Each structure stands twice: as C-alpha cells, then as structure tokens.
C-alpha positions in Angstrom: -179.6 -132.5 -19.2 -177.5 -129.4 -19.9 -177.9 -126.9 -17.0 -176.5 -123.5 -16.5 -176.3 -122.3 -12.8 -175.7 -118.6 -12.4 -174.2 -117.3 -9.1 -171.9 -119.6 -7.1 -173.1 -118.6 -3.6 -174.6 -120.9 -1.0 -177.6 -121.9 -3.2 -175.6 -122.2 -6.4 -172.9 -124.4 -4.8 -175.5 -126.7 -3.2 -177.3 -127.0 -6.6 -174.0 -127.7 -8.3 -173.2 -130.5 -5.9 -176.7 -132.1 -6.1 -177.3 -131.8 -9.9 -173.8 -132.7 -11.0 -174.1 -135.8 -8.7 -177.2 -136.8 -10.6 -175.3 -136.9 -13.8 -176.3 -133.6 -15.4 -173.9 -131.5 -17.4 -173.4 -128.3 -15.4 -172.0 -124.9 -16.4 -171.5 -122.4 -13.6 -171.4 -118.6 -14.3 -170.2 -116.0 -11.8 -168.5 -112.6 -12.0 -165.8 -113.6 -9.6 -163.4 -116.2 -11.0 -162.0 -117.0 -7.6 -165.3 -118.3 -6.2 -165.6 -120.7 -9.2 -162.3 -122.4 -8.3 -163.9 -124.6 -5.6 -166.5 -125.9 -8.1 -163.8 -126.7 -10.6 -161.8 -128.6 -7.9 -164.7 -130.5 -6.4 -167.1 -131.2 -9.3 -167.0 -132.2 -12.9 -168.4 -128.9 -14.2 -167.5 -126.1 -16.7 -167.3 -122.5 -15.6 -167.7 -119.1 -17.3 -166.6 -115.9 -15.7 -168.8 -112.9 -16.3 -172.2 -111.2 -15.9 -174.9 -113.9 -16.3 -177.3 -111.3 -17.8 -174.9 -110.7 -20.7 -175.8 -112.4 -23.9 -172.1 -112.7 -24.7 -171.5 -114.6 -21.4 -174.6 -116.8 -22.0 -173.3 -117.6 -25.5 -170.0 -118.6 -24.0 -171.9 -121.0 -21.7 -173.6 -122.5 -24.9 -177.1 -121.3 -24.1 -178.4 -122.6 -27.4 -177.6 -126.2 -26.2 -179.0 -125.6 -22.7 -182.1 -127.2 -21.3 -182.4 -125.3 -18.0 -181.0 -122.0 -16.6 -181.1 -121.6 -12.8 -180.5 -117.9 -11.9 -179.3 -117.6 -8.2 -177.2 -114.4 -8.5 -177.2 -111.9 -5.5 -179.9 -109.6 -6.9 -183.4 -110.2 -8.2 -182.9 -107.8 -11.1 -179.9 -109.7 -12.4 -181.8 -113.0 -12.1 -184.8 -111.7 -14.0 -182.6 -110.1 -16.8 -180.6 -113.4 -17.0 -183.8 -115.4 -17.6 -185.1 -112.9 -20.2 -181.8 -113.0 -22.0 -181.6 -116.8 -21.9 -185.2 -117.1 -23.2 -184.4 -114.6 -26.0 -181.4 -116.7 -27.0 -183.1 -120.0 -26.7 -186.9 -120.0 -26.7 -187.0 -123.6 -25.6 -184.9 -123.2 -22.5 -186.6 -123.6 -19.1 -185.7 -120.7 -16.7 -185.7 -120.8 -12.9 -185.0 -117.6 -10.9 -184.5 -117.0 -7.2 -186.6 -114.0 -6.2 -186.3 -112.4 -2.8 -187.9 -108.9 -2.8 -191.5 -109.0 -1.5 -192.5 -106.1 -3.8 -191.7 -108.3 -6.9 -193.3 -111.5 -5.8 -197.0 -110.8 -6.6 -196.2 -109.3 -10.0 -193.9 -112.2 -10.9 -196.3 -114.9 -9.8 -199.1 -113.3 -11.8 -197.1 -112.5 -14.9 -194.5 -115.3 -14.9 -194.6 -115.7 -18.7 -194.0 -112.0 -19.2 -190.7 -112.3 -17.3 -189.7 -115.4 -19.2 -189.8 -117.6 -16.1 -190.7 -121.3 -15.9 -190.4 -121.2 -12.1 -189.8 -118.5 -9.5 -188.4 -119.5 -6.1 -188.7 -117.2 -3.1 -186.5 -118.6 -0.3 -188.0 -116.5 2.5 -191.6 -117.2 1.5 -191.0 -120.9 1.2 -189.3 -120.9 4.6 -192.3 -119.0 6.1 -194.7 -121.6 4.7 -192.7 -124.4 6.2 -192.6 -122.6 9.6 -196.3 -122.0 9.5 -196.9 -125.7 8.9 -194.7 -126.6 11.9 -196.4 -124.1 14.1 -199.8 -125.8 13.2 -198.3 -129.1 14.3 -196.5 -128.4 17.5 -193.8 -130.8 18.7 -192.8 -131.9 15.2 -189.3 -131.1 13.9 -190.2 -131.3 10.3 -193.2 -132.2 8.0 -193.3 -133.4 4.4 -196.6 -133.8 2.7 -197.6 -136.3 0.0 -200.7 -137.4 -2.0 -202.4 -134.0 -1.8 -201.9 -133.7 2.0 -203.4 -137.1 2.9 -200.0 -138.6 3.9 -197.1 -137.1 5.8 -193.7 -137.9 7.0 -192.8 -136.1 10.3 -189.5 -135.9 12.0 -189.3 -136.5 15.8 -186.5 -136.5 18.4 -186.2 -139.5 20.7 -185.5 -138.4 24.3 -184.7 -140.6 27.3 -188.3 -140.3 28.6 -189.9 -141.1 25.2 -192.1 -144.2 25.2 -190.3 -145.2 22.0 -186.8 -145.1 23.5 -185.1 -148.6 23.6 -188.1 -150.1 21.8 -187.8 -152.1 18.5 -189.7 -150.8 15.5 -192.0 -153.9 15.6 -193.7 -152.4 18.7 -194.1 -148.8 17.4 -197.6 -149.2 16.0 -198.9 -150.9 19.2 -197.3 -148.2 21.4 -198.8 -145.4 19.4 -202.0 -147.3 18.8 -201.9 -146.3 15.2 -200.8 -147.7 11.9 -197.6 -145.7 11.2 -194.1 -146.6 10.0 -190.6 -145.4 11.0 -189.1 -145.1 7.5 -185.8 -143.5 8.4 -183.5 -143.0 11.5 -180.8 -140.4 11.7 -178.2 -141.6 14.3 -174.8 -140.0 14.9 -174.9 -138.3 11.5 -175.8 -141.5 9.7 -179.1 -142.1 7.9 -180.5 -145.6 8.3 -183.4 -147.2 6.5 -184.3 -149.5 9.4 -185.8 -153.0 9.6 -188.4 -154.2 12.2 -185.8 -155.4 14.7 -184.1 -151.9 14.8 -184.1 -150.5 18.4 -184.5 -146.8 18.9 -182.1 -145.0 21.2 -181.9 -141.7 23.0 -180.6 -139.0 20.6 -182.1 -140.6 17.5 -184.1 -138.5 15.1 -186.8 -140.6 13.4 -189.0 -140.0 10.4 -192.5 -141.4 10.8 -195.0 -141.8 8.0 -198.7 -142.6 7.8 -202.1 -141.3 6.7 -202.7 -137.9 8.3 -205.4 -139.2 10.6 -203.4 -142.2 11.8 -200.3 -140.0 12.2 -202.2 -137.4 14.2 -203.6 -140.1 16.5 -200.2 -141.6 17.1 -198.6 -138.2 17.9 -201.4 -137.4 20.4 -200.7 -140.8 22.0 -197.0 -139.9 22.2 -197.8 -136.5 23.7 -196.1 -134.7 20.9 -199.0 -132.6 19.8 -199.4 -130.3 22.8 -202.3 -128.2 21.8 -203.4 -125.4 19.6 -201.0 -122.4 19.1 -202.4 -119.0 19.8 -199.5 -116.7 20.5 -196.2 -116.6 18.5 -193.1 -114.6 19.4 -190.8 -113.8 16.4 -187.2 -112.7 16.9 -185.9 -110.6 14.0 -187.9 -108.5 11.5 -186.4 -109.7 8.1 -188.2 -111.1 5.1 -188.9 -114.5 6.6 -190.4 -112.8 9.6 -192.6 -110.6 7.4 -194.0 -113.6 5.4 -194.5 -115.7 8.5 -196.2 -113.0 10.5 -198.5 -112.2 7.6 -199.6 -115.8 7.4 -200.1 -116.1 11.1 -202.2 -112.9 11.7 -204.3 -113.9 8.7 -205.1 -117.1 10.5 -206.0 -115.2 13.7 -202.9 -115.8 15.8 -201.4 -113.1 18.1 -198.0 -112.2 16.8 -195.2 -110.3 18.5 -192.0 -109.3 16.6 -188.8 -108.0 18.2 -186.5 -106.1 15.8 -183.4 -104.1 16.5 -183.6 -101.5 13.8 -186.2 -98.7 14.4 -186.7 -98.0 10.7 -187.6 -101.6 10.0 -190.0 -101.6 13.1 -191.8 -98.6 11.7 -192.1 -100.3 8.3 -193.4 -103.6 9.8 -196.0 -101.7 11.8 -197.3 -100.2 8.6 -197.4 -103.4 6.6 -198.6 -105.8 9.4 -200.7 -103.5 11.7 -202.2 -106.6 13.4 -198.8 -107.6 14.9 -197.2 -106.1 18.0 -193.8 -104.7 16.9 -191.2 -104.2 19.6 -187.9 -102.2 18.9 -185.3 -104.0 20.9 -182.0 -105.9 20.8 -182.7 -109.7 20.9 -179.1 -110.4 21.8 -179.9 -108.9 25.2 -181.8 -111.7 27.0 -183.3 -109.2 29.5 -185.2 -107.7 26.6 -186.7 -111.1 25.8 -187.5 -111.7 29.4 -189.1 -108.3 29.8 -191.4 -109.1 26.9 -192.4 -112.4 28.6 -191.2 -114.6 25.7 -191.6 -117.6 27.9 -195.4 -117.1 28.0 -195.8 -117.6 24.3 -196.9 -120.9 22.7 -194.2 -120.7 20.0 -191.0 -118.8 19.4 -189.3 -118.4 16.0 -185.7 -117.2 15.9 -185.3 -115.6 12.5 -182.5 -113.1 12.6 -179.8 -113.1 9.9 -177.2 -114.4 12.4 -177.2 -118.1 13.0 -175.4 -117.9 16.3 -178.0 -115.4 17.7 -180.8 -117.6 16.5 -179.3 -120.7 18.2 -178.8 -118.8 21.5 -182.3 -117.3 21.4 -183.9 -120.7 20.8 -181.9 -122.4 23.6 -183.1 -119.6 25.9 -186.7 -120.0 24.7 -186.5 -123.8 25.5 -185.1 -123.0 28.9 -188.0 -120.7 29.6 -190.4 -123.6 28.9 -191.6 -122.8 25.4 -192.7 -126.1 23.8 -192.7 -125.1 20.1 -189.4 -123.5 19.0 -188.2 -122.9 15.5 -184.7 -121.9 14.5 -183.6 -120.5 11.1 -180.0 -121.3 10.0 -178.3 -120.2 6.9 -174.9 -122.0 6.9 -174.4 -125.8 6.4 -171.5 -125.9 8.7 -173.8 -125.0 11.6 -176.1 -127.9 11.0 -174.3 -130.7 12.9 -173.7 -128.5 15.9 -177.3 -127.3 16.0 -178.7 -130.8 15.8 -177.3 -131.6 19.2 -178.8 -128.6 20.9 -182.3 -127.9 22.3 -183.3 -125.5 19.5 -186.6 -127.2 18.4 -187.3 -127.4 14.6 -184.6 -126.2 12.3 -185.5 -124.5 9.0 -182.9 -123.7 6.4 -184.2 -121.5 3.5 -181.4 -122.5 1.3 -182.2 -126.2 1.6 -185.8 -125.6 0.9 -185.0 -123.6 -2.2 -182.6 -126.3 -3.5 -185.1 -129.0 -2.8 -187.8 -127.2 -4.8 -185.5 -126.7 -7.8 -184.3 -130.3 -7.8 -187.9 -131.5 -7.7 -188.7 -129.3 -10.7 -185.7 -130.7 -12.6 -186.7 -134.2 -11.9 -190.2 -133.4 -13.0 -188.8 -132.3 -16.4 -187.3 -135.7 -16.8 -190.7 -137.3 -16.1 -191.5 -140.2 -18.3 -193.3 -143.4 -17.5 -192.7 -144.3 -13.9 -191.1 -141.0 -12.9 -191.7 -139.5 -9.5 -194.6 -137.2 -9.0 -192.7 -135.4 -6.2 -189.5 -135.8 -4.2 -188.7 -134.6 -0.7 -185.4 -134.7 1.1 -185.1 -136.1 4.6 -182.3 -136.5 7.2 -180.3 -133.5 6.1 -180.5 -134.5 2.5 -179.2 -138.0 3.0 -182.5 -139.7 2.3 -185.2 -139.1 -0.3 -188.9 -139.8 -0.1 -190.5 -140.0 -3.6 -194.2 -140.2 -4.5 -195.1 -142.4 -7.5 -198.2 -143.3 -9.5 -198.4 -146.9 -10.6 -198.9 -147.2 -14.4 -198.8 -149.8 -17.1 -195.0 -149.8 -17.2 -194.7 -150.7 -13.5 -193.3 -154.1 -12.9 -194.6 -156.5 -10.2 -198.0 -155.0 -10.1 -200.5 -157.0 -7.9 -197.6 -159.0 -6.4 -197.3 -159.3 -2.6 -194.2 -157.4 -1.4 -192.9 -160.5 0.3 -192.3 -162.0 -3.2 -190.5 -158.9 -4.4 -186.8 -158.2 -3.9 -186.1 -154.5 -3.4 -182.7 -152.8 -3.7 -180.7 -152.3 -0.6 -181.6 -149.1 1.4 -185.0 -148.9 -0.3 -188.3 -149.0 1.5 -192.0 -149.0 0.5 -193.3 -146.6 3.1 -197.0 -146.1 2.2 -199.5 -147.2 -0.4 -202.8 -145.8 -1.3 -204.6 -148.9 -2.6 -208.3 -149.0 -3.5 -208.8 -145.6 -2.0 -207.3 -146.7 1.4 -203.9 -145.7 2.9 -201.9 -148.7 4.0 -198.7 -149.0 5.9 -197.5 -152.0 3.9 -196.5 -155.4 5.1 -195.4 -158.6 3.3 -199.0 -159.2 2.0 -199.5 -155.7 0.6 -199.3 -155.0 -3.1 -199.6 -152.1 -5.5 -202.0 -151.9 -8.4 -202.7 -149.7 -11.4 -203.2 -146.1 -10.4 -202.2 -146.6 -6.8 -200.0 -144.0 -5.1 -196.8 -145.3 -3.5 -194.2 -143.5 -1.3 -190.7 -144.9 -1.6 -187.9 -144.0 0.8 -184.3 -144.5 -0.3 -180.8 -143.2 0.4 -179.9 -140.1 -1.7 -176.8 -141.9 -2.9 -179.1 -144.5 -4.5 -181.7 -142.0 -5.8 -184.9 -143.6 -7.2 -185.6 -141.7 -10.4 -188.2 -144.2 -11.8 -190.4 -146.5 -9.9 -188.9 -149.6 -11.5 -185.5 -148.6 -10.1 -186.6 -149.9 -6.6 -186.4 -153.6 -7.8 -183.2 -155.6 -7.3 -184.1 -158.1 -10.1 
C-alpha cells in the first residue's frame, strides 16, 4: 500500500521502520528536513519537507495515490487538520491520527466521521488501559488478549527460585497443573520459538498462552497471582496518570497520586476528586517513604522522565511492593530496564504503533488474513489470531502430518467450542480460531503462510 506518515518523531520513526519493512511504499512528511535525513539513510522511503496540513505539501506527497495517511505530528490540531485536508483531496484515503488531549478524546470518538478520521489513537489512554489490565492480574509483566478475551498470552520472568527454572518445557503443564504452552522465550535479547526439550534458565522472560481459566489456574499454582489489588500509588500526574486513576477509582480502588507541580495537583483534585493528590517531588525518596509507598498493593511510575521512573520502581520493589509498573518512552532504555527490578514495563509509543500496524494489516484482509496481531518480546515476535475458512489448507489434518515454516508455532486452537493447547494429534477445522506465534522477521500475513510446503 501507499502510506503517508506525517511527523518523524518517535512514533513516526517506529512506524516507518515497521511498515517499510513489510513492503509498503512510505512517504514521510516533516517540517524539519534534518530529521528526515535518518529515514532517508536507513529506509527505502520518500520524504517531503513542509506542513503536513497543507494541501500543497500533501499534493507533493501524491495524496491522490495514497491509501493511508498516518498523522503523528506534535500537536493534535495539526493531525486533525492534516486528516481533514487529506480526506478532502482524496475521499477514499484512510486517515489515522494520534490524539493526546483528553478534552478532545470524547468528541473525536463520538464524531470521528465529522473529523474525517478512520482511526484515532490516544497513546496515553491506551497505556492506561494496558496498565489497568496488568494491575488486575498482579505478577504478570504483560498481557495480550485473543478470541474475545477467552485466551491470553502473558509474560513472566524466570527467577532462581521459580519452580520453572532449569526445567524443560515438556514438564511445564505438569508443574503448573494446567494446560498451558510456553510459546516464546526472550533470552539475552534473542527471541526463541522453543521446542519441548528447551530448558528454562534464570533471567529468561517467557510468554505463556492458554485459555484464561487454565492460565489463571497455572499462575496461581506458580504463586504469581498474589491477590486482589486494593490500593494503588501513582508517581507523576500526567495524562497517563489521569486516565489510569480515572479507571481505577471507577472500579473502586483507592488511588494516591504524587505530583510535583501544584497547579497540576489542583487540577487533578478537581477532575478526580476520589483520588488522594499529594504535592511533592518524587525524586526525593523521603517523600515516597513519608507517604508509605511500600504499604500499597501496586505502584505505577509514570512521570515524563524515564530515569526517574526506573529509580522509583526499583525503590518500590526494594520496599516490598509486589506489583510495580514502569512507563518508558525511549527505545534505548529498554535493554537496560529489562535487567532491572522494575516490574512490568509499558511503552505508550510501542502500544500506539502496534495498534496502527494491526489496523493496516486489517485493511489488507482477504481470505486467510489475521483477525488481530499482537507484538511480543520487544517486537521480535508476533502472535496472530486467525479464523479457519474455506481457503485454509490442511484442514482436519493432524499437526504431526503438517510441516510448518521455521520459527512458527501453533499456540492455541479453539476447536468445537473448546480451547486446546495443541499436540501432534490436534487439528483445525472450518470456523476454528487459531493463534499463531512467529518471528516478526518472518511475519505471517495470511494463515496459509505458516506452511512449509
């Protein structure tokens, strides 16, 4: 497809890398020609310098031949005007805009067509939703949901005292007393699609899939699910904190927010009166101690400074908080953070890009295309949900008789209304749901792509 990406910041660069790698024709627009140079050097893309909301600039980017416009400029107003201009120039173009201002969100979600939007993405709101899900499932680093919430893939860390440490994957189900599958292992920065003989080691991060009931039972056996969360301590009073606190108090949780700026504290106390707002400097650990942060069930470090979030989360872990969430904004911090005791890591930029890539792939949907796609192991692995249709090859054939491509795994099958962790005798039939895990470098765009023959 022909895609225009406006704004070459963190989100724009990530989308350029991902979508150009999938073979799309990308044109990048930015006001600053110097920031476009890295995209020209690293990717096979075209660039246009100028205001993306300008019809003249959009014409230079060949808007009339474009299938999708993704507006990720710095301001919501620019993104909205860009999408309106693009739709005016090409009524058939699909438009995606990043929207960040809470005051705009409700209006845009209600009147999306009026704004000429096919999809609106709110980084902070998406991040808050992800954090809310993690808080509801304590002890899990990350959760991805499939088949209308009936199947999940969860990320766990293997510690020295874990019952799974030094055990082969063939024993996992018996140890957890539940039918689950380790579909991916992240070890020393490398993503591995493992076989049954693979032995887990201290420091591994594993991705476990199964029906939600089986997965919950296995996690309880493992001691990962530590109990219901009642009190949440949030560091930082930005947009993510606002959205998260709003969701938590709505669900009856006690929420405390520490924010440095008094004006913002007063604003938060007005819009979230149920929360306890404390004006204090989170970089001063004595402030956190005086507010008894260690007595809370969960701590979310959500300031705009990665380093402060990392330090705060390490401190919360030291105080004995079992459920810790750390927000990071820069890719270069990810590898460092993964080796530190900072709990679950949430990157709003990654969530935003994942949602947009899923939408783009959905536009390509034909027979056998994925219903949804989720990115695991720092984007190195993809988990895709498919519905088996008349075009699917090898229907009703046992998996032991089917040769799959390398680094491809059938992780779960909903067959005849039951959720199955597949073995060699399992098969998939018409209208079944199947979850496929594969390396991102070998992305599975259509279900028939999984077969080696």
